[in-house]
All heavy atoms as a GROMACS GRO file, in nm:
protein
  420
    1MET      N    1   1.396   1.426  -2.522
    1MET     CA    2   1.445   1.456  -2.388
    1MET      C    3   1.400   1.593  -2.342
    1MET      O    4   1.391   1.619  -2.224
    1MET     CB    5   1.598   1.444  -2.389
    1MET     CG    6   1.661   1.470  -2.256
    1MET     SD    7   1.603   1.352  -2.134
    1MET     CE    8   1.670   1.420  -1.987
    2LYS      N    9   1.371   1.681  -2.439
    2LYS     CA   10   1.333   1.817  -2.403
    2LYS      C   11   1.206   1.819  -2.319
    2LYS      O   12   1.193   1.899  -2.227
    2LYS     CB   13   1.312   1.899  -2.530
    2LYS     CG   14   1.289   2.044  -2.504
    2LYS     CD   15   1.278   2.122  -2.635
    2LYS     CE   16   1.256   2.269  -2.608
    2LYS     NZ   17   1.245   2.345  -2.731
    3GLY      N   18   1.113   1.730  -2.345
    3GLY     CA   19   0.988   1.724  -2.270
    3GLY      C   20   1.002   1.657  -2.135
    3GLY      O   21   0.911   1.662  -2.054
    4LYS      N   22   1.116   1.595  -2.108
    4LYS     CA   23   1.137   1.524  -1.982
    4LYS      C   24   1.212   1.607  -1.879
    4LYS      O   25   1.235   1.560  -1.768
    4LYS     CB   26   1.215   1.394  -2.006
    4LYS     CG   27   1.143   1.297  -2.094
    4LYS     CD   28   1.020   1.242  -2.024
    4LYS     CE   29   0.949   1.142  -2.114
    4LYS     NZ   30   0.822   1.103  -2.060
    5VAL      N   31   1.252   1.728  -1.911
    5VAL     CA   32   1.328   1.810  -1.817
    5VAL      C   33   1.246   1.842  -1.693
    5VAL      O   34   1.296   1.829  -1.580
    5VAL     CB   35   1.378   1.940  -1.885
    5VAL    CG1   36   1.441   2.033  -1.785
    5VAL    CG2   37   1.475   1.906  -1.996
    6PHE      N   38   1.122   1.880  -1.711
    6PHE     CA   39   1.039   1.915  -1.596
    6PHE      C   40   1.012   1.796  -1.505
    6PHE      O   41   1.032   1.807  -1.383
    6PHE     CB   42   0.907   1.978  -1.644
    6PHE     CG   43   0.818   2.021  -1.531
    6PHE    CD1   44   0.850   2.130  -1.452
    6PHE    CD2   45   0.702   1.951  -1.503
    6PHE    CE1   46   0.768   2.170  -1.348
    6PHE    CE2   47   0.620   1.989  -1.399
    6PHE     CZ   48   0.653   2.099  -1.321
    7PRO      N   49   0.970   1.679  -1.557
    7PRO     CA   50   0.948   1.565  -1.466
    7PRO      C   51   1.075   1.520  -1.394
    7PRO      O   52   1.070   1.486  -1.276
    7PRO     CB   53   0.895   1.455  -1.557
    7PRO     CG   54   0.842   1.525  -1.676
    7PRO     CD   55   0.922   1.649  -1.692
    8VAL      N   56   1.188   1.522  -1.462
    8VAL     CA   57   1.314   1.482  -1.398
    8VAL      C   58   1.351   1.580  -1.288
    8VAL      O   59   1.390   1.540  -1.178
    8VAL     CB   60   1.427   1.469  -1.502
    8VAL    CG1   61   1.563   1.454  -1.436
    8VAL    CG2   62   1.401   1.352  -1.595
    9SER      N   63   1.337   1.708  -1.316
    9SER     CA   64   1.371   1.808  -1.214
    9SER      C   65   1.276   1.799  -1.094
    9SER      O   66   1.319   1.816  -0.980
    9SER     CB   67   1.370   1.949  -1.273
    9SER     OG   68   1.241   1.984  -1.319
   10MET      N   69   1.150   1.770  -1.118
   10MET     CA   70   1.056   1.753  -1.007
   10MET      C   71   1.088   1.629  -0.926
   10MET      O   72   1.078   1.630  -0.803
   10MET     CB   73   0.912   1.746  -1.059
   10MET     CG   74   0.861   1.876  -1.116
   10MET     SD   75   0.874   2.016  -1.005
   10MET     CE   76   0.757   1.973  -0.881
   11ALA      N   77   1.131   1.521  -0.991
   11ALA     CA   78   1.169   1.400  -0.919
   11ALA      C   79   1.290   1.426  -0.831
   11ALA      O   80   1.295   1.384  -0.715
   11ALA     CB   81   1.198   1.287  -1.017
   12VAL      N   82   1.389   1.499  -0.882
   12VAL     CA   83   1.508   1.532  -0.803
   12VAL      C   84   1.471   1.624  -0.687
   12VAL      O   85   1.513   1.600  -0.572
   12VAL     CB   86   1.616   1.596  -0.893
   12VAL    CG1   87   1.730   1.651  -0.810
   12VAL    CG2   88   1.668   1.495  -0.994
   13LEU      N   89   1.392   1.726  -0.716
   13LEU     CA   90   1.352   1.821  -0.612
   13LEU      C   91   1.278   1.751  -0.499
   13LEU      O   92   1.312   1.765  -0.381
   13LEU     CB   93   1.263   1.930  -0.671
   13LEU     CG   94   1.198   2.024  -0.570
   13LEU    CD1   95   1.302   2.116  -0.510
   13LEU    CD2   96   1.086   2.103  -0.634
   14TRP      N   97   1.176   1.672  -0.533
   14TRP     CA   98   1.098   1.605  -0.430
   14TRP      C   99   1.177   1.494  -0.362
   14TRP      O  100   1.155   1.464  -0.244
   14TRP     CB  101   0.968   1.552  -0.488
   14TRP     CG  102   0.869   1.661  -0.508
   14TRP    CD1  103   0.829   1.713  -0.628
   14TRP    CD2  104   0.802   1.737  -0.407
   14TRP    NE1  105   0.740   1.815  -0.608
   14TRP    CE2  106   0.721   1.831  -0.473
   14TRP    CE3  107   0.802   1.734  -0.269
   14TRP    CZ2  108   0.641   1.921  -0.404
   14TRP    CZ3  109   0.722   1.823  -0.201
   14TRP    CH2  110   0.643   1.916  -0.267
   15GLY      N  111   1.272   1.432  -0.433
   15GLY     CA  112   1.360   1.334  -0.370
   15GLY      C  113   1.443   1.398  -0.260
   15GLY      O  114   1.458   1.343  -0.150
   16ILE      N  115   1.497   1.517  -0.286
   16ILE     CA  116   1.575   1.590  -0.185
   16ILE      C  117   1.486   1.632  -0.069
   16ILE      O  118   1.521   1.616   0.048
   16ILE     CB  119   1.644   1.712  -0.249
   16ILE    CG1  120   1.751   1.665  -0.347
   16ILE    CG2  121   1.706   1.802  -0.142
   16ILE    CD1  122   1.807   1.776  -0.435
   17VAL      N  123   1.368   1.686  -0.102
   17VAL     CA  124   1.276   1.732   0.003
   17VAL      C  125   1.233   1.617   0.094
   17VAL      O  126   1.239   1.628   0.216
   17VAL     CB  127   1.152   1.800  -0.061
   17VAL    CG1  128   1.044   1.825   0.042
   17VAL    CG2  129   1.193   1.932  -0.126
   18PHE      N  130   1.191   1.506   0.034
   18PHE     CA  131   1.146   1.393   0.115
   18PHE      C  132   1.262   1.328   0.190
   18PHE      O  133   1.243   1.274   0.299
   18PHE     CB  134   1.070   1.291   0.031
   18PHE     CG  135   0.930   1.333  -0.003
   18PHE    CD1  136   0.891   1.349  -0.134
   18PHE    CD2  137   0.838   1.356   0.097
   18PHE    CE1  138   0.761   1.387  -0.166
   18PHE    CE2  139   0.708   1.394   0.067
   18PHE     CZ  140   0.669   1.410  -0.064
   19SER      N  141   1.382   1.328   0.133
   19SER     CA  142   1.498   1.273   0.204
   19SER      C  143   1.525   1.351   0.332
   19SER      O  144   1.554   1.293   0.437
   19SER     CB  145   1.622   1.276   0.116
   19SER     OG  146   1.608   1.193   0.006
   20GLN      N  147   1.516   1.483   0.323
   20GLN     CA  148   1.538   1.567   0.440
   20GLN      C  149   1.425   1.554   0.540
   20GLN      O  150   1.448   1.550   0.661
   20GLN     CB  151   1.556   1.713   0.399
   20GLN     CG  152   1.680   1.740   0.318
   20GLN     CD  153   1.805   1.712   0.398
   20GLN    OE1  154   1.818   1.754   0.512
   20GLN    NE2  155   1.897   1.641   0.337
   21ALA      N  156   1.302   1.547   0.491
   21ALA     CA  157   1.187   1.543   0.581
   21ALA      C  158   1.176   1.409   0.654
   21ALA      O  159   1.140   1.406   0.772
   21ALA     CB  160   1.058   1.570   0.503
   22MET      N  161   1.207   1.301   0.586
   22MET     CA  162   1.190   1.168   0.645
   22MET      C  163   1.319   1.114   0.705
   22MET      O  164   1.320   1.005   0.761
   22MET     CB  165   1.137   1.071   0.541
   22MET     CG  166   1.000   1.106   0.491
   22MET     SD  167   0.947   0.985   0.371
   22MET     CE  168   0.790   1.053   0.324
   23HIS      N  169   1.430   1.186   0.688
   23HIS     CA  170   1.561   1.145   0.740
   23HIS      C  171   1.602   1.008   0.686
   23HIS      O  172   1.664   0.930   0.757
   23HIS     CB  173   1.562   1.145   0.893
   23HIS     CG  174   1.522   1.275   0.952
   23HIS    ND1  175   1.601   1.387   0.947
   23HIS    CD2  176   1.408   1.313   1.016
   23HIS    CE1  177   1.541   1.488   1.006
   23HIS    NE2  178   1.422   1.446   1.048
   24SER      N  179   1.562   0.980   0.562
   24SER     CA  180   1.596   0.853   0.499
   24SER      C  181   1.614   0.876   0.349
   24SER      O  182   1.521   0.921   0.282
   24SER     CB  183   1.486   0.750   0.523
   24SER     OG  184   1.510   0.634   0.447
   25VAL      N  185   1.734   0.847   0.301
   25VAL     CA  186   1.761   0.866   0.159
   25VAL      C  187   1.678   0.770   0.074
   25VAL      O  188   1.626   0.808  -0.031
   25VAL     CB  189   1.912   0.846   0.131
   25VAL    CG1  190   1.942   0.854  -0.017
   25VAL    CG2  191   1.993   0.950   0.207
   26THR      N  192   1.662   0.647   0.119
   26THR     CA  193   1.586   0.548   0.042
   26THR      C  194   1.442   0.590   0.025
   26THR      O  195   1.388   0.586  -0.087
   26THR     CB  196   1.592   0.411   0.113
   26THR    OG1  197   1.728   0.375   0.134
   26THR    CG2  198   1.523   0.305   0.029
   27LEU      N  199   1.378   0.632   0.134
   27LEU     CA  200   1.239   0.678   0.123
   27LEU      C  201   1.230   0.805   0.038
   27LEU      O  202   1.135   0.822  -0.038
   27LEU     CB  203   1.181   0.704   0.262
   27LEU     CG  204   1.144   0.581   0.342
   27LEU    CD1  205   1.100   0.620   0.482
   27LEU    CD2  206   1.035   0.502   0.273
   28GLY      N  207   1.328   0.892   0.049
   28GLY     CA  208   1.328   1.015  -0.031
   28GLY      C  209   1.336   0.986  -0.179
   28GLY      O  210   1.264   1.047  -0.259
   29VAL      N  211   1.423   0.892  -0.217
   29VAL     CA  212   1.436   0.856  -0.358
   29VAL      C  213   1.307   0.793  -0.409
   29VAL      O  214   1.259   0.825  -0.518
   29VAL     CB  215   1.557   0.763  -0.379
   29VAL    CG1  216   1.557   0.704  -0.519
   29VAL    CG2  217   1.686   0.838  -0.353
   30CYS      N  218   1.249   0.703  -0.330
   30CYS     CA  219   1.124   0.638  -0.371
   30CYS      C  220   1.011   0.739  -0.386
   30CYS      O  221   0.938   0.736  -0.485
   30CYS     CB  222   1.084   0.531  -0.269
   30CYS     SG  223   1.195   0.390  -0.268
   31MET      N  224   0.998   0.829  -0.290
   31MET     CA  225   0.893   0.930  -0.299
   31MET      C  226   0.922   1.028  -0.413
   31MET      O  227   0.828   1.075  -0.480
   31MET     CB  228   0.881   1.005  -0.166
   31MET     CG  229   0.828   0.921  -0.053
   31MET     SD  230   0.662   0.858  -0.083
   31MET     CE  231   0.566   1.007  -0.074
   32GLY      N  232   1.048   1.058  -0.438
   32GLY     CA  233   1.083   1.143  -0.551
   32GLY      C  234   1.045   1.081  -0.684
   32GLY      O  235   0.994   1.149  -0.773
   33LEU      N  236   1.068   0.951  -0.697
   33LEU     CA  237   1.027   0.882  -0.820
   33LEU      C  238   0.876   0.880  -0.835
   33LEU      O  239   0.824   0.896  -0.946
   33LEU     CB  240   1.082   0.739  -0.821
   33LEU     CG  241   1.232   0.727  -0.847
   33LEU    CD1  242   1.277   0.583  -0.833
   33LEU    CD2  243   1.267   0.780  -0.985
   34LEU      N  244   0.805   0.864  -0.725
   34LEU     CA  245   0.659   0.868  -0.732
   34LEU      C  246   0.610   1.006  -0.774
   34LEU      O  247   0.517   1.017  -0.854
   34LEU     CB  248   0.598   0.829  -0.597
   34LEU     CG  249   0.610   0.682  -0.559
   34LEU    CD1  250   0.559   0.660  -0.417
   34LEU    CD2  251   0.534   0.596  -0.657
   35MET      N  252   0.672   1.110  -0.721
   35MET     CA  253   0.631   1.246  -0.761
   35MET      C  254   0.669   1.272  -0.907
   35MET      O  255   0.596   1.337  -0.980
   35MET     CB  256   0.696   1.350  -0.670
   35MET     CG  257   0.641   1.348  -0.529
   35MET     SD  258   0.464   1.374  -0.518
   35MET     CE  259   0.453   1.545  -0.564
   36GLY      N  260   0.783   1.221  -0.950
   36GLY     CA  261   0.821   1.234  -1.091
   36GLY      C  262   0.722   1.162  -1.181
   36GLY      O  263   0.689   1.210  -1.290
   37THR      N  264   0.674   1.047  -1.136
   37THR     CA  265   0.573   0.974  -1.212
   37THR      C  266   0.444   1.055  -1.222
   37THR      O  267   0.379   1.057  -1.327
   37THR     CB  268   0.545   0.838  -1.146
   37THR    OG1  269   0.667   0.765  -1.138
   37THR    CG2  270   0.444   0.758  -1.223
   38ALA      N  271   0.409   1.122  -1.113
   38ALA     CA  272   0.288   1.205  -1.114
   38ALA      C  273   0.300   1.319  -1.215
   38ALA      O  274   0.199   1.362  -1.272
   38ALA     CB  275   0.262   1.261  -0.974
   39PHE      N  276   0.422   1.366  -1.239
   39PHE     CA  277   0.442   1.475  -1.335
   39PHE      C  278   0.475   1.424  -1.474
   39PHE      O  279   0.508   1.502  -1.562
   39PHE     CB  280   0.552   1.570  -1.286
   39PHE     CG  281   0.508   1.659  -1.175
   39PHE    CD1  282   0.539   1.631  -1.043
   39PHE    CD2  283   0.434   1.773  -1.202
   39PHE    CE1  284   0.499   1.713  -0.940
   39PHE    CE2  285   0.391   1.855  -1.100
   39PHE     CZ  286   0.424   1.826  -0.969
   40GLY      N  287   0.469   1.292  -1.497
   40GLY     CA  288   0.486   1.237  -1.631
   40GLY      C  289   0.625   1.189  -1.664
   40GLY      O  290   0.664   1.188  -1.780
   41LEU      N  291   0.702   1.146  -1.565
   41LEU     CA  292   0.838   1.102  -1.589
   41LEU      C  293   0.844   0.978  -1.676
   41LEU      O  294   0.926   0.966  -1.765
   41LEU     CB  295   0.910   1.076  -1.455
   41LEU     CG  296   1.055   1.032  -1.460
   41LEU    CD1  297   1.140   1.140  -1.525
   41LEU    CD2  298   1.106   1.002  -1.321
   42PHE      N  299   0.756   0.882  -1.651
   42PHE     CA  300   0.759   0.755  -1.724
   42PHE      C  301   0.647   0.746  -1.826
   42PHE      O  302   0.601   0.638  -1.860
   42PHE     CB  303   0.749   0.638  -1.625
   42PHE     CG  304   0.863   0.636  -1.527
   42PHE    CD1  305   0.839   0.652  -1.392
   42PHE    CD2  306   0.992   0.620  -1.570
   42PHE    CE1  307   0.944   0.650  -1.302
   42PHE    CE2  308   1.098   0.618  -1.481
   42PHE     CZ  309   1.073   0.634  -1.346
   43ASP      N  310   0.605   0.858  -1.881
   43ASP     CA  311   0.502   0.860  -1.984
   43ASP      C  312   0.557   0.799  -2.112
   43ASP      O  313   0.669   0.827  -2.152
   43ASP     CB  314   0.457   1.005  -2.008
   43ASP     CG  315   0.338   1.012  -2.100
   43ASP    OD1  316   0.260   0.915  -2.103
   43ASP    OD2  317   0.322   1.116  -2.166
   44SER      N  318   0.478   0.716  -2.175
   44SER     CA  319   0.525   0.647  -2.295
   44SER      C  320   0.540   0.742  -2.413
   44SER      O  321   0.620   0.719  -2.501
   44SER     CB  322   0.428   0.535  -2.333
   44SER     OG  323   0.303   0.588  -2.369
   45GLY      N  324   0.462   0.849  -2.417
   45GLY     CA  325   0.472   0.945  -2.525
   45GLY      C  326   0.400   0.904  -2.651
   45GLY      O  327   0.409   0.971  -2.753
   46ARG      N  328   0.328   0.792  -2.648
   46ARG     CA  329   0.258   0.747  -2.768
   46ARG      C  330   0.147   0.843  -2.807
   46ARG      O  331   0.120   0.860  -2.925
   46ARG     CB  332   0.202   0.608  -2.748
   46ARG     CG  333   0.310   0.502  -2.750
   46ARG     CD  334   0.250   0.366  -2.752
   46ARG     NE  335   0.187   0.340  -2.622
   46ARG     CZ  336   0.111   0.238  -2.595
   46ARG    NH1  337   0.083   0.150  -2.688
   46ARG    NH2  338   0.059   0.222  -2.474
   47GLY      N  339   0.083   0.907  -2.712
   47GLY     CA  340  -0.024   1.001  -2.742
   47GLY      C  341   0.025   1.121  -2.820
   47GLY      O  342  -0.043   1.171  -2.908
   48GLU      N  343   0.146   1.166  -2.790
   48GLU     CA  344   0.201   1.281  -2.861
   48GLU      C  345   0.226   1.247  -3.007
   48GLU      O  346   0.198   1.327  -3.095
   48GLU     CB  347   0.332   1.326  -2.794
   48GLU     CG  348   0.312   1.379  -2.654
   48GLU     CD  349   0.444   1.408  -2.586
   48GLU    OE1  350   0.549   1.391  -2.651
   48GLU    OE2  351   0.442   1.447  -2.469
   49ASN      N  352   0.281   1.129  -3.033
   49ASN     CA  353   0.309   1.090  -3.170
   49ASN      C  354   0.180   1.070  -3.249
   49ASN      O  355   0.176   1.105  -3.367
   49ASN     CB  356   0.392   0.960  -3.173
   49ASN     CG  357   0.532   0.984  -3.121
   49ASN    OD1  358   0.580   1.096  -3.122
   49ASN    ND2  359   0.595   0.879  -3.072
   50GLU      N  360   0.078   1.018  -3.187
   50GLU     CA  361  -0.050   1.000  -3.256
   50GLU      C  362  -0.112   1.135  -3.292
   50GLU      O  363  -0.167   1.152  -3.400
   50GLU     CB  364  -0.146   0.920  -3.168
   50GLU     CG  365  -0.104   0.775  -3.153
   50GLU     CD  366  -0.193   0.700  -3.055
   50GLU    OE1  367  -0.287   0.762  -3.002
   50GLU    OE2  368  -0.168   0.581  -3.031
   51ASP      N  369  -0.100   1.233  -3.202
   51ASP     CA  370  -0.153   1.366  -3.231
   51ASP      C  371  -0.077   1.432  -3.345
   51ASP      O  372  -0.136   1.500  -3.430
   51ASP     CB  373  -0.147   1.455  -3.106
   51ASP     CG  374  -0.248   1.413  -3.000
   51ASP    OD1  375  -0.344   1.344  -3.037
   51ASP    OD2  376  -0.229   1.450  -2.883
   52GLU      N  377   0.054   1.413  -3.349
   52GLU     CA  378   0.134   1.471  -3.457
   52GLU      C  379   0.096   1.408  -3.591
   52GLU      O  380   0.093   1.476  -3.694
   52GLU     CB  381   0.283   1.452  -3.430
   52GLU     CG  382   0.335   1.539  -3.317
   52GLU     CD  383   0.481   1.512  -3.285
   52GLU    OE1  384   0.543   1.430  -3.358
   52GLU    OE2  385   0.531   1.572  -3.190
   53GLN      N  386   0.069   1.279  -3.593
   53GLN     CA  387   0.034   1.212  -3.717
   53GLN      C  388  -0.101   1.257  -3.767
   53GLN      O  389  -0.126   1.262  -3.888
   53GLN     CB  390   0.033   1.060  -3.697
   53GLN     CG  391   0.172   1.003  -3.677
   53GLN     CD  392   0.169   0.855  -3.646
   53GLN    OE1  393   0.060   0.798  -3.626
   53GLN    NE2  394   0.285   0.793  -3.637
   54ARG      N  395  -0.191   1.293  -3.677
   54ARG     CA  396  -0.325   1.339  -3.716
   54ARG      C  397  -0.324   1.484  -3.760
   54ARG      O  398  -0.424   1.535  -3.807
   54ARG     CB  399  -0.422   1.322  -3.601
   54ARG     CG  400  -0.450   1.178  -3.568
   54ARG     CD  401  -0.546   1.168  -3.453
   54ARG     NE  402  -0.562   1.028  -3.413
   54ARG     CZ  403  -0.608   0.989  -3.297
   54ARG    NH1  404  -0.643   1.079  -3.207
   54ARG    NH2  405  -0.618   0.863  -3.269
   55GLY      N  406  -0.214   1.554  -3.739
   55GLY     CA  407  -0.205   1.692  -3.782
   55GLY      C  408  -0.252   1.793  -3.679
   55GLY      O  409  -0.286   1.905  -3.712
   56ARG      N  410  -0.253   1.755  -3.554
   56ARG     CA  411  -0.298   1.848  -3.448
   56ARG      C  412  -0.185   1.929  -3.396
   56ARG      O  413  -0.076   1.907  -3.393
   56ARG     CB  414  -0.361   1.770  -3.333
   56ARG     CG  415  -0.491   1.707  -3.375
   56ARG     CD  416  -0.555   1.638  -3.260
   56ARG     NE  417  -0.675   1.571  -3.307
   56ARG     CZ  418  -0.746   1.491  -3.231
   56ARG    NH1  419  -0.712   1.468  -3.108
   56ARG    NH2  420  -0.852   1.434  -3.278
   0.00000   0.00000   0.00000
């Protein structure tokens, strides 16, 4: 969960920003989730585990 703090906070931040800008909570939440995805919110994390196993 420690690595997910930044993407979650960015999703919340952009959700609030887009909600205010578009005057629609639904669009704000959707755009916030998209921005969170851009920052790695739904990353599977498999690449990190593979790098740890290889000793990097």
